[in-house]
C-alpha positions in Angstrom: 42.4 36.0 117.9 39.2 37.9 118.5 37.4 40.0 115.9 35.0 42.8 116.3 31.7 43.1 114.3 33.3 45.3 111.7 36.1 43.0 111.1 33.8 40.0 110.7 31.5 42.0 108.3 34.6 42.8 106.2 35.6 39.2 106.0 32.1 38.1 105.1 31.9 40.7 102.4 35.3 39.5 101.0 34.2 35.9 101.0 31.0 36.8 99.1 33.0 38.7 96.5 35.3 35.7 96.1 32.4 33.4 95.7 30.7 35.7 93.2 33.9 36.0 91.2 34.3 32.2 91.2 30.7 31.8 90.1 31.2 34.3 87.4 34.4 32.5 86.3 32.5 29.2 86.0 29.6 30.8 84.1 32.1 32.2 81.6 33.0 28.8 80.3 30.8 28.2 77.2 28.4 25.3 77.1 28.6 22.8 74.3 25.4 24.2 72.8 26.9 27.7 72.8 30.1 26.5 71.1 29.1 23.6 68.8 25.5 24.6 68.2 24.1 21.4 69.7 24.2 19.5 73.0 26.6 16.6 73.2 24.6 13.4 72.7 22.0 14.9 70.4 21.0 12.4 67.8 22.7 12.7 64.4 25.3 15.2 65.6 29.1 14.8 65.9 31.8 17.3 66.6 35.1 17.2 64.8 38.5 17.8 66.4 38.9 21.3 65.1 35.8 22.3 66.9 36.8 20.2 70.0 40.2 21.8 70.2 38.7 25.2 70.0 36.3 24.3 72.8 39.0 23.0 75.1 41.0 26.1 74.6 38.0 28.3 75.4 37.2 26.4 78.5 40.7 26.5 79.8 40.9 30.2 79.2 37.6 30.9 80.9 37.7 28.5 83.9 40.1 28.5 86.8 39.5 24.7 87.1 41.6 23.8 84.1 45.1 24.0 82.7 45.6 23.1 79.1 48.8 21.2 78.0 49.9 20.1 74.6 51.3 16.6 74.6 52.8 16.8 71.1 51.8 16.6 67.5 49.9 13.8 65.9 50.9 11.8 62.8 49.0 14.4 60.7 50.4 17.4 62.5 47.5 18.3 64.8 48.0 19.4 68.5 47.3 16.5 70.9 45.8 18.2 74.0 45.3 17.3 77.6 43.2 19.3 80.0 44.2 19.1 83.6 41.2 19.6 85.9 41.4 20.3 89.7 40.6 23.0 92.2 42.2 26.4 91.6 44.3 25.9 94.8 45.6 22.5 93.5 46.4 23.9 90.0 48.5 26.6 91.7 50.7 23.8 93.1 50.3 21.5 90.1 54.0 20.8 89.6 54.4 19.9 93.2 51.6 17.3 93.0 52.9 15.9 89.7 56.3 15.4 91.3 54.8 13.8 94.3 52.8 11.4 92.2 56.1 10.4 90.4 57.8 9.8 93.8 55.0 7.5 94.9 55.1 5.5 91.7 58.9 5.2 91.7 58.7 4.0 95.3 62.3 4.9 96.3 61.3 6.5 99.7 61.0 4.7 103.0 57.5 3.8 104.3 57.3 6.7 106.7 58.2 9.2 104.1 55.7 7.6 101.7 52.9 7.8 104.2 53.6 11.5 104.8 53.7 12.2 101.1 50.4 10.3 100.6 48.8 12.5 103.2 49.8 15.6 101.3 49.2 14.3 97.7 46.2 14.2 95.4 45.0 11.1 93.5 45.7 11.4 89.8 43.0 10.0 87.5 43.4 9.7 83.7 40.3 9.8 81.6 40.7 9.6 77.8 38.5 9.5 74.8 38.6 9.0 71.0 41.3 6.5 70.7 39.2 4.4 68.3 37.6 7.1 66.2 34.7 5.0 64.9 33.7 4.6 68.6 32.2 8.0 68.7 31.0 8.0 72.3 34.6 8.2 73.6 35.5 11.6 72.2 32.1 13.1 73.0 31.9 11.9 76.6 35.3 13.6 77.0 33.8 16.9 75.8 30.8 16.5 78.0 33.0 15.6 81.0 35.0 18.8 80.5 31.8 20.8 80.5 30.4 19.1 83.6 33.6 19.7 85.5 33.6 23.3 84.4 29.9 24.0 85.3 28.9 21.7 88.2 29.0 23.2 91.6 27.6 20.4 93.7 29.3 19.2 96.9 30.5 16.0 95.3 32.1 17.7 92.3 33.8 20.3 94.6 35.2 17.4 96.7 36.4 15.6 93.6 38.2 18.7 92.4 39.8 19.2 95.8 41.0 15.6 96.2 42.0 14.7 92.7 43.9 15.8 89.7 42.1 14.7 86.5 43.9 14.3 83.3 41.4 14.6 80.4 43.3 13.3 77.4 42.3 13.2 73.7 43.8 10.0 72.4 43.3 10.4 68.6 42.7 13.9 67.2 43.2 12.9 63.6 40.6 10.1 63.8 37.9 12.3 65.3 38.4 14.8 62.5 38.1 12.1 59.9 35.1 10.3 61.3 33.0 13.3 62.4 33.4 15.0 59.0 32.6 11.8 57.2 29.4 11.3 59.2 28.3 14.9 59.0 28.8 15.1 55.2 25.2 14.0 54.7 23.1 17.2 54.8 19.9 15.4 56.0 20.5 14.3 59.6 18.1 11.3 59.5 20.1 9.9 56.5 23.4 10.0 58.4 25.1 6.6 58.8 28.3 5.8 60.8 29.9 3.9 57.9 33.5 3.5 57.0 35.5 6.4 55.6 38.0 5.9 52.8 41.1 5.5 55.0 42.4 4.5 58.4 41.4 6.7 61.3 45.0 6.7 62.5 47.4 7.4 59.6 49.3 4.1 59.8 47.5 1.8 62.3 43.8 2.5 62.4 42.3 0.3 65.1 45.7 -1.0 66.0 46.6 2.3 67.5 45.6 0.6 70.8 48.1 -2.2 70.2 51.2 0.1 70.1 51.9 1.1 73.7 54.9 -1.1 74.6 56.5 -0.4 71.2 55.4 3.2 70.8 56.0 3.3 67.1 53.3 5.9 66.5 53.7 9.6 67.4 50.4 9.7 69.3 51.5 6.7 71.4 54.7 8.4 72.3 52.8 11.5 73.4 50.6 9.5 75.6 53.3 7.3 77.1 55.5 10.3 78.0 52.5 11.9 79.8 51.6 8.6 81.6 54.9 6.9 82.5 57.4 9.7 82.6 55.5 12.7 84.0 52.1 12.1 85.7 52.0 8.5 86.8 48.2 8.3 87.3 46.9 5.8 89.8 43.8 5.1 87.7 43.8 5.1 83.9 40.3 5.0 82.4 40.2 4.1 78.7 36.8 4.6 77.0 35.8 2.2 74.2 32.9 0.7 72.3 31.1 -1.6 72.0 29.4 -3.9 74.5 28.2 -7.5 73.8 24.8 -7.6 72.3 22.0 -7.2 74.8 24.1 -5.2 77.2 25.0 -1.5 77.6 28.5 -1.4 78.9 31.5 -3.6 79.9 33.1 -2.7 83.2 35.8 -4.2 85.4 36.7 -6.8 86.6 37.7 -8.8 83.6 38.0 -12.5 82.9 41.0 -14.6 83.6 43.8 -15.2 82.8 45.6 -12.3 84.3 49.3 -11.9 83.7 51.4 -13.4 86.5 54.0 -10.6 86.2 51.6 -7.9 87.5 51.1 -7.2 91.2 48.2 -9.0 92.9 46.9 -5.6 94.1 45.9 -4.9 90.4 43.1 -7.4 90.0 41.9 -6.8 93.5 41.9 -3.1 92.9 39.9 -3.6 89.7 37.3 -5.5 91.7 36.9 -2.5 93.9 36.6 -0.1 91.0 34.1 -2.3 89.2 32.0 -2.5 92.3 32.0 1.3 92.6 30.9 1.6 89.0 28.2 -1.0 89.2 26.7 0.3 92.4 26.5 3.8 91.0 24.7 2.4 87.9 22.2 0.6 90.1 21.7 3.7 92.3 21.0 5.8 89.2 18.6 3.1 87.7 21.0 2.3 84.8 21.0 -1.4 84.1 23.1 -3.3 81.5 26.6 -3.3 83.0 28.5 -6.6 82.4 31.8 -7.8 83.6 34.1 -10.8 84.1 33.2 -13.7 81.8 30.4 -11.7 80.4 32.8 -10.2 77.8 36.1 -11.2 76.1 38.4 -8.8 77.9 41.2 -10.0 80.2 44.3 -8.6 81.9 46.8 -10.9 80.2 48.1 -8.9 77.4 50.5 -5.9 77.6 50.5 -3.2 74.9 47.1 -1.4 75.1 46.3 1.9 76.6 44.5 0.4 79.6 46.6 -2.9 79.8 50.1 -1.5 79.9 49.3 0.5 83.1 49.0 -2.9 84.9 52.7 -3.5 84.4 53.3 0.0 85.9 51.2 -0.6 89.1 48.4 1.5 87.8 44.8 0.4 87.6 43.7 0.4 84.0 40.0 0.5 83.4 38.4 -0.3 80.1 34.7 0.2 79.4 33.1 -0.9 76.1 29.8 0.9 75.7 27.0 0.6 73.1 26.0 3.8 71.2 25.8 5.5 67.9 24.9 9.1 66.9 22.2 7.5 64.7 19.6 5.9 67.0 20.0 2.1 67.3 18.4 -0.9 68.9 19.5 -2.9 71.9 18.3 -6.4 70.8 16.4 -8.9 72.9 18.9 -11.7 73.8 17.1 -14.2 76.0 20.2 -15.5 77.7 21.1 -12.0 78.8 17.8 -11.4 80.5 18.5 -13.6 83.5 20.7 -11.8 86.2 23.9 -13.4 87.2 27.3 -12.4 88.7 28.5 -11.2 85.3 25.3 -9.2 84.5 23.4 -8.4 87.7 21.0 -6.0 86.1 19.9 -6.9 82.6 18.7 -4.2 80.3 15.5 -4.4 78.3 15.4 -4.4 74.5 14.8 -0.8 73.3 15.7 2.0 71.0 18.9 3.5 72.2 19.9 7.1 71.8 23.4 8.7 71.7 22.7 10.8 74.9 22.0 7.7 76.9 25.5 6.5 76.1 26.9 9.8 77.1 25.0 9.7 80.4 26.3 6.2 81.1 29.8 7.3 80.4 29.4 10.3 82.8 28.2 7.9 85.5 31.3 5.8 85.1 33.6 8.8 85.2 32.0 10.1 88.3 32.0 6.7 90.0 35.8 6.5 89.5 36.4 10.1 90.5 34.3 9.7 93.6 36.2 6.5 94.5 39.5 8.3 93.9 38.4 11.2 96.1 37.3 9.0 98.9 40.4 6.8 98.7 42.9 9.5 97.7 45.5 8.6 100.2 45.1 4.8 99.8 45.5 5.0 96.1 48.8 6.8 96.5 50.0 4.3 99.1 48.9 1.4 96.9 51.0 2.4 93.9 53.9 3.0 96.3 53.4 -0.5 97.9 53.3 -2.2 94.5 56.4 -0.4 93.5 58.2 -1.4 96.7 57.1 -5.0 96.1 58.8 -4.9 92.7 62.0 -3.3 94.1 62.2 -5.9 96.9 61.6 -8.8 94.5 64.2 -7.5 92.1 66.8 -7.1 94.8 66.8 -10.7 96.1 66.4 -14.2 94.8 62.8 -14.6 93.7 60.7 -17.0 91.6 57.7 -16.1 89.5 55.3 -19.0 89.0 54.2 -19.8 85.5 51.8 -22.3 84.1 54.5 -24.5 82.5 56.6 -24.6 85.7 53.5 -25.5 87.8 52.4 -28.2 85.3 55.9 -29.8 85.4 55.8 -29.8 89.2 52.4 -31.4 89.2 53.6 -34.1 86.8 56.6 -34.8 88.9 54.5 -35.2 92.0 52.1 -37.5 90.2 54.9 -39.6 88.9 56.4 -40.0 92.3 53.0 -41.0 93.7 53.0 -38.2 96.3 50.1 -36.4 97.8 50.3 -32.7 96.6 48.8 -31.6 99.9 51.4 -33.3 102.0 54.5 -31.9 100.4 57.1 -30.5 102.8 58.6 -27.1 102.2 61.9 -28.7 101.0 60.0 -30.7 98.4 58.3 -27.6 97.1 61.6 -25.9 97.0 63.0 -28.7 94.9 60.1 -28.6 92.5 59.7 -24.9 92.1 62.7 -23.0 93.5 65.7 -24.4 91.8 68.5 -21.8 91.4 68.4 -21.9 87.6 64.6 -21.2 87.8 64.9 -17.9 89.6 64.2 -14.5 88.2 66.9 -12.4 86.7 68.3 -9.6 88.8 68.8 -7.5 85.7 69.6 -7.5 82.0 72.6 -6.3 80.1 72.3 -5.2 76.4 75.9 -5.4 75.0 77.1 -2.5 72.9 79.1 -4.8 70.7 76.2 -6.8 69.3 75.8 -6.9 65.6 72.8 -4.7 65.3 73.3 -2.3 68.2 71.2 0.5 66.5 68.1 -1.8 66.8 69.0 -2.5 70.4 69.0 1.3 70.9 65.4 1.4 69.5 64.5 -1.3 72.0 65.9 0.8 74.8 63.9 3.8 73.5 60.7 1.7 73.8 61.7 0.9 77.4 62.4 4.6 78.0 59.0 5.7 76.6 57.5 3.1 79.0 59.2 4.8 82.0 61.7 2.0 82.6 64.8 3.0 84.5 67.8 2.3 82.2 71.5 2.8 82.8 74.5 2.9 80.5 78.0 1.8 81.2 80.6 4.7 81.2 83.5 2.3 80.7 84.2 -1.4 80.1 83.0 -3.7 82.9 82.8 -7.4 83.9 79.7 -9.2 85.2 79.6 -13.0 85.9 83.0 -13.4 84.2 82.0 -11.8 81.0 83.4 -8.5 79.7 81.1 -5.8 78.3 82.1 -2.7 76.4 81.4 0.9 77.4 78.1 2.1 76.1 76.3 -1.2 77.0 72.8 -0.7 78.5 71.8 -2.1 81.9 68.2 -2.6 83.1 68.0 -3.7 86.7 65.2 -5.7 88.2 65.0 -3.8 91.4 62.7 -1.0 90.1 59.1 -0.1 90.5 58.2 -1.1 86.9 59.8 -4.5 87.2 56.6 -6.2 85.8 57.0 -4.3 82.5 60.8 -5.0 82.5 60.1 -8.7 82.8 57.4 -8.6 80.2 59.7 -7.0 77.6 62.7 -9.4 78.2 61.1 -12.7 79.3 58.8 -15.1 77.5 55.1 -15.1 78.2 53.8 -18.5 79.2 50.1 -18.4 78.5 48.0 -21.1 80.2 46.1 -23.7 78.1 42.7 -22.1 78.1 39.8 -24.2 76.7 36.1 -24.0 77.1 36.2 -27.5 78.6 38.6 -30.5 78.5 38.9 -31.5 74.9 36.9 -28.5 73.8 37.7 -25.5 71.6 40.3 -22.9 72.8 39.2 -19.6 74.3 40.8 -16.9 72.2 43.1 -14.5 74.1 41.9 -10.9 73.9 45.0 -10.1 71.8 48.4 -11.7 71.6 49.4 -14.6 73.8 53.1 -13.9 73.6 55.0 -10.8 72.5 58.4 -10.6 74.2 59.7 -7.4 72.5 63.4 -8.3 72.8 62.7 -11.4 70.9 60.6 -9.7 68.2 63.3 -7.1 67.7 66.2 -9.6 67.6 68.0 -7.9 70.5 70.8 -9.7 72.2 70.9 -9.5 75.9 72.2 -11.4 78.9 70.3 -12.2 82.1 72.2 -11.5 85.3 71.1 -14.0 88.0 73.1 -12.4 91.0 73.3 -9.0 92.5 75.7 -6.9 90.4 77.2 -3.4 90.1 79.4 -1.5 87.7 80.2 1.9 86.2 76.6 2.5 85.4 75.0 6.0 84.8 71.3 6.4 85.0 69.7 7.8 81.9 67.1 10.5 82.3 63.7 8.9 82.5 62.0 9.0 79.1 64.9 10.4 77.2 65.3 8.8 73.8 68.8 7.7 72.9 70.4 9.0 69.7 72.9 6.5 68.3 76.4 7.9 68.2 77.6 9.2 64.8 80.8 7.3 64.2 83.7 9.0 62.4 84.3 8.1 58.8 87.9 7.6 57.7 89.0 8.8 54.3 89.4 5.8 52.0 90.3 5.2 48.4 89.0 1.6 48.8 85.4 2.4 49.4 83.3 1.4 52.5 81.4 -1.6 53.8 78.1 -1.5 55.7 77.1 -4.5 57.7 74.0 -6.2 56.4 73.1 -7.5 59.9 72.3 -3.9 60.8 68.7 -2.9 59.8 69.6 0.8 59.6 72.2 0.0 56.9 69.2 -0.2 54.6 68.2 3.4 55.6 71.7 4.6 54.8 71.7 2.8 51.5 68.3 4.2 50.5 69.5 7.7 51.3 72.5 7.1 49.1 70.6 5.5 46.2 68.3 8.5 46.2 71.4 10.7 45.6 72.7 8.4 42.8 75.6 6.8 44.7 76.7 3.4 43.4 75.9 0.6 45.9 76.8 -3.1 45.6 76.0 -6.2 47.7 78.7 -8.8 48.4 77.4 -12.4 48.5 80.6 -13.7 50.0 80.2 -11.3 53.0 76.6 -12.2 53.9 75.2 -9.4 51.6 77.3 -6.6 53.0 76.8 -3.3 51.3 79.8 -2.0 49.4 80.2 1.7 48.4 83.0 1.8 45.9 83.3 5.6 45.7 81.4 8.1 47.9 82.7 11.4 49.3 83.1 11.4 53.0 80.8 14.4 53.6 78.0 12.7 51.6 78.5 9.4 53.5 78.5 11.2 56.8 75.1 12.9 56.0 73.7 9.5 55.0 74.9 7.9 58.3 73.7 10.7 60.5 71.5 9.6 63.4 71.7 5.9 62.5 74.7 4.6 64.5 75.7 2.6 61.4 79.5 2.1 61.0 81.2 2.6 57.7 84.2 0.3 57.6 87.1 0.5 55.2 87.5 -3.0 53.6 90.6 -5.0 54.2 92.1 -6.9 51.3 90.5 -7.7 48.0 86.8 -6.9 47.6 84.8 -9.7 45.9 82.6 -9.3 42.8 79.2 -7.9 43.9 75.8 -7.1 42.6 74.8 -3.5 41.8 71.8 -2.4 43.8 69.1 -0.2 42.2 66.3 1.6 44.1 63.2 -0.5 43.6 59.9 0.8 42.4 57.5 -0.5 45.0 53.8 -1.0 44.9 52.0 -1.6 48.1 48.4 -3.0 48.1 45.7 -1.3 50.1 41.9 -1.1 49.8 39.0 1.2 50.6 38.9 2.0 54.3 42.5 1.1 54.8 44.3 -2.1 55.8 46.0 -2.0 59.1 48.6 -4.5 57.9 49.3 -2.3 54.9 49.4 0.7 57.1 52.0 -0.7 59.4 54.0 -1.7 56.3 53.9 1.9 55.1 55.3 3.0 58.4 58.2 0.5 58.2 59.0 1.5 54.6 59.0 5.2 55.5 61.2 4.6 58.6 63.8 2.8 56.5 63.8 5.2 53.6 61.9 3.3 50.9 59.9 5.2 48.4 56.6 3.4 47.5 53.2 3.9 45.9 50.0 2.6 47.3 47.9 0.8 44.8 44.2 -0.3 45.0 42.5 -3.3 43.5 41.2 -1.5 40.4 44.7 -0.2 39.6 46.2 -3.7 40.0 43.5 -5.4 37.9 44.1 -3.0 35.0 47.5 -4.7 34.5 50.6 -3.4 32.8 52.2 -3.3 36.3 55.7 -4.1 35.1 55.8 -0.7 33.3 55.5 1.1 36.6 56.8 -1.3 39.3 59.6 -3.7 40.1 57.9 -5.3 43.2 54.4 -5.7 44.5 53.8 -6.1 48.3 50.6 -8.0 49.1 50.3 -8.0 52.8 48.0 -10.3 54.8 44.4 -9.5 53.8 45.1 -8.6 50.2 44.0 -12.1 49.2 41.9 -14.6 51.1 43.7 -17.8 52.2 42.7 -20.8 50.1 40.9 -23.5 52.0 43.6 -26.0 51.0 46.1 -24.1 53.0 44.0 -23.4 56.1 43.3 -25.3 59.2 39.6 -26.4 59.6 37.2 -23.5 59.5 39.9 -20.8 58.9 39.8 -20.3 55.1 39.8 -16.6 54.3 36.9 -14.6 52.9 36.9 -11.6 50.5 35.5 -8.7 52.5 32.6 -6.9 50.7 33.4 -3.6 49.2 31.0 -0.7 50.0 28.2 0.0 47.6 29.5 2.8 45.3 26.2 4.6 45.5 27.0 5.3 49.2 30.5 6.6 48.5 31.4 10.0 47.0 32.7 9.8 43.4 36.2 10.8 44.2 36.7 7.7 46.3 35.3 5.2 43.7 38.9 4.3 42.5 39.6 2.9 45.9 36.7 0.4 45.8 37.0 -3.2 45.0 38.7 -6.3 46.3 41.1 -8.8 44.9 40.1 -12.4 44.2 42.4 -15.2 43.0 40.3 -15.7 39.9 40.7 -12.1 38.8 44.2 -11.2 40.0 46.2 -14.3 39.2 46.5 -13.7 35.4 47.6 -10.1 36.1 50.2 -11.1 38.7 51.5 -14.0 36.6 52.2 -11.6 33.7 53.9 -9.3 36.1 56.1 -12.1 37.5 56.9 -13.7 34.1 58.1 -10.3 32.8 60.6 -9.9 35.6 58.5 -8.4 38.4 58.7 -9.6 42.0 55.9 -10.2 44.5 56.2 -10.3 48.3 53.0 -12.0 49.7 52.5 -12.4 53.5 50.0 -14.0 55.8 46.7 -14.9 54.0 48.1 -13.5 50.8 50.9 -16.1 50.7 48.2 -18.4 49.3 48.9 -16.7 46.0 51.6 -19.4 45.6 49.0 -22.1 45.4 46.7 -20.0 43.2 49.6 -19.6 40.7 49.8 -23.3 40.4 52.8 -24.1 42.5 52.7 -27.7 43.7 52.3 -26.8 47.4 50.4 -28.4 50.2 49.5 -27.4 53.7 51.8 -28.9 56.3 49.0 -28.6 58.9 47.2 -31.9 58.1 46.7 -35.2 59.8 45.5 -38.6 58.6 41.7 -38.8 58.3 39.7 -41.6 59.8 38.2 -42.4 56.4 41.7 -42.4 54.7 43.7 -39.6 53.1 44.5 -36.4 54.9 42.4 -33.7 56.6 43.2 -30.3 57.9 43.9 -29.9 61.6 41.2 -28.4 63.8 41.6 -25.9 66.6 41.2 -28.6 69.2 44.4 -30.2 67.9 46.4 -27.1 66.8 46.0 -23.5 68.0 48.5 -20.8 68.0 47.2 -17.3 68.7 49.7 -14.4 68.4 53.0 -15.8 69.8 56.8 -15.8 69.1 58.2 -18.9 67.5 61.7 -19.8 66.4 62.5 -20.8 62.8 65.6 -22.1 61.0 66.9 -19.7 58.3 68.2 -21.0 55.0 71.4 -19.0 54.7 72.0 -20.0 51.1 69.5 -17.5 49.8 70.2 -13.8 49.2 66.9 -13.0 50.8 68.5 -14.3 54.1 71.5 -12.0 54.0 72.1 -10.4 57.4 69.7 -12.8 59.2 70.9 -15.2 61.9 70.7 -18.9 61.4 67.8 -19.1 63.9 65.2 -16.3 64.0 62.4 -15.4 66.3 59.2 -14.5 64.3 55.8 -13.4 65.3 53.2 -16.0 64.3 49.5 -15.9 64.6 46.9 -18.4 63.5 44.3 -17.4 66.1 41.0 -15.6 66.1 41.8 -12.9 63.6 44.7 -14.2 61.5 45.7 -16.9 59.1 49.3 -18.2 59.1 49.7 -21.1 56.7 52.6 -23.5 56.9 53.7 -25.2 53.7 55.0 -28.4 52.4 57.2 -27.8 49.3 57.8 -30.4 46.5 61.1 -32.2 46.7 63.7 -31.8 44.1 62.5 -28.5 42.7 65.3 -26.0 42.4 62.9 -23.3 41.4 61.0 -23.4 44.8 63.3 -22.9 47.7 62.6 -22.7 51.5 63.6 -19.6 53.4 62.2 -20.2 56.9 61.3 -23.6 58.4 60.4 -25.3 61.7 63.3 -27.6 62.6 62.1 -29.1 65.8 58.9 -30.1 67.6 58.9 -27.2 70.1 59.5 -23.9 68.4 57.5 -21.8 70.9 59.5 -19.0 72.4 56.8 -16.9 74.0 53.0 -17.3 74.2 50.8 -20.3 73.6 51.2 -23.0 71.0 48.8 -25.9 71.4 49.9 -28.7 69.1 53.1 -27.0 68.2 54.6 -30.4 67.4 52.6 -30.3 64.1 54.9 -27.5 62.9 58.0 -29.7 62.7 59.3 -29.9 59.2 57.0 -27.3 57.9 58.1 -24.3 55.8 57.0 -20.8 56.9 58.6 -18.8 54.0 59.8 -19.7 50.6 60.7 -18.2 47.2 59.8 -19.4 43.8 61.0 -18.5 40.3 58.2 -17.6 37.9 59.4 -16.6 34.5 62.1 -14.1 35.0 60.5 -12.9 38.2 60.3 -14.1 41.8 57.5 -14.8 44.3 58.4 -14.6 48.0 55.7 -16.0 50.2 55.7 -15.9 53.9 52.9 -17.4 56.1 53.1 -14.8 58.8 53.2 -11.0 58.9 56.9 -10.0 59.0 56.2 -6.3 59.7 53.7 -7.0 62.5 52.7 -3.7 64.1 56.2 -2.3 63.2 57.5 -4.4 66.1 59.2 -7.3 64.4 62.6 -5.6 63.6 64.2 -9.0 63.8 62.5 -10.2 60.6 62.4 -6.9 58.7 65.5 -7.9 56.7 63.6 -10.6 54.9 61.4 -7.9 53.4 64.2 -5.4 52.8 66.3 -8.0 51.0 63.4 -8.9 48.7 62.8 -5.2 47.9 66.4 -4.3 47.2 66.9 -7.4 44.9 63.7 -6.5 43.1 65.2 -3.2 42.1 67.4 -5.1 39.6 71.0 -6.2 40.1 73.8 -6.4 37.7 76.9 -8.6 38.0 79.7 -6.2 38.8 83.4 -6.6 38.3 86.0 -6.1 41.0 
């Protein structure tokens, strides 16, 4: 088509008007200084979330480069926001691009279709901030990134906005509000110190909010998981953190080994590429101090963090750990970090470091990843598709996943046979590593007729929030000769997120990882084993062949509400199964309304409701899936249950273990009161409480119960002069010397104490004749504690035998999977009890030499015969002491009953007549 001069002049004028309008639109977005009154990165200045939320809303309203979305509410009721940034043209087709990203991640299309979609699509990049609120760079780089994307008009930024969709996610609004307000309370800027506020910066979990992603017990995690795994499916997930190792500025990818053998090989290779892009940009901009690989502690083994769970969903999770503080700080001189190597190619000089430098380093990292995503847009989409297809193909045929144990056994077999490993024929390798019984499951069936099906439903909800494809049987079916009822759940292996499926059902097999042969172990970044189905006590069957049935796919991400079962009218009362965790929730609801409840020892502690109106019982049962059964025959004598008055220890700053316990208590309907050391030490506890919970960390572990070098220490309480007066009652810590007389009086007057983890050492402090089981003969005679070269069990799942003769074991199976950690952060004592003492009774013990179910247990044979949990009569009260954390991160549903039984019995029980 030809145009005359007038037509061209008109088109040019229109283009100029559009450019001017676009420029005016960008100028309308307020700068941080205009909104906050300071520039992001100014020394001694922090923004709180109220200010940040208002800023995000202003920018979204003023700029055509943003769409504001609310992901949900936080635990404290704030709006959790995500800003979606891209070009105006892309935002006009946002839903189309979001759906395309999901199709590529789900990988159900053929190759040709996938390539066509990739050519049309946009790379989706997630950048978050603020998850750990004390790491203040994260939330503030997010604010500055929003401003830079709103205001920059350079060619690179325009290209990035055209090629990518950027999800700018605030990960912890409540925490930013708390920490910023706490820091800014000091009116003199130069006196501001980033010290610890009085409570956790996430209501229940604090720092552990980045340990919740496969469980999704926290509301914020659920918001983030829905966005990531059920709606947007970003190809890159960038999770900002602090801090870097001393003498460096920032940790970047790639990370150290081991990496998890369930994830696709394209993940670690992709992380190498992203790390190179970041490092090169730092060098190009004259910003030294980036460290990677073995220069830091971070690996790609563990699932469950904001940046690690994406690996199991074929997404490249990027973690940076940057130095920085709103109060100027020092980068120290560390001689061994001044010589360049492959981990730290450009050392940084010792210097005074300002907050703005950390913001600038963060922006460099953001733009490096965004530039990479822009230049490799199509390839990123094809990569997530290819990894998804790999998973589908592996799950639809016989396949074998190598593991350290399988390979070690094969190596041993070859050596015993005197063969040359390099000369093995294919058939010999097949015989060693590809036996039919060693192949991967094609899928998993979760039967609807298992004892605690409501807990199995919660497990399915965790899978759903992780984007796993789950099906439910519409009618009875048979697989591999076994019948399953309607309502059973089915999780097939032939799906894109197969790595995550396997990681939730199958045991982790962590390699033996030592600094050198015979040397000390290298601590995993977090847990070594975590198989969620084991932790939750969920029964499932592996299906080893292809299978089909009357299965209906559940909508992705849709939580499953247990079916409310009808209640028959009965004059004989009702029974609730003690094996069902949520029976306790129902009972607590009824106790609060004054309903009589008994427990029946002859029926494994079943709950008996002699007389409750049907409408009242139906209200209590609502949403639980618990079945109220009319008893048959004569009902035995039982024990009347009373609602316990519960005290839960905490301390200034907040204990994460106590916080998770709070969440568990609330989820199951227990009323409780948090008590602090000063309140405990005042005594007269029995007047107010029936039971005291002392979670791990309330008391240090005595040296006599610890392995070598692992005795606990009492953390120092802050100087009262630095804390506002209203928080002084929260200060202080417990020591055995001070608290034992108080707790002895509480116990002897009929009180009950539940002590877990390090606090279980209270049993020894009270004078019970206990010893550590983790000892070995010393060279000079006598016994000595084991050292970590001989015995090392970081967070793992172990199996214990349950003593079913105790009421505290009601509802538990005879063998129980428990989370156990005696690694870098935790203490998990194992006891030897005195023989012939009826007043000290074992509850959980290690029956065999190989209790490991999932993880890493070096020297596990030392556990055999040891006791993990026991109860002791002290006066008219009872001490229950457990060497491990039985409410670990609100994940260990399988062991919750041990706590619940102790609490309900502490409420007082009276012998009841038939």
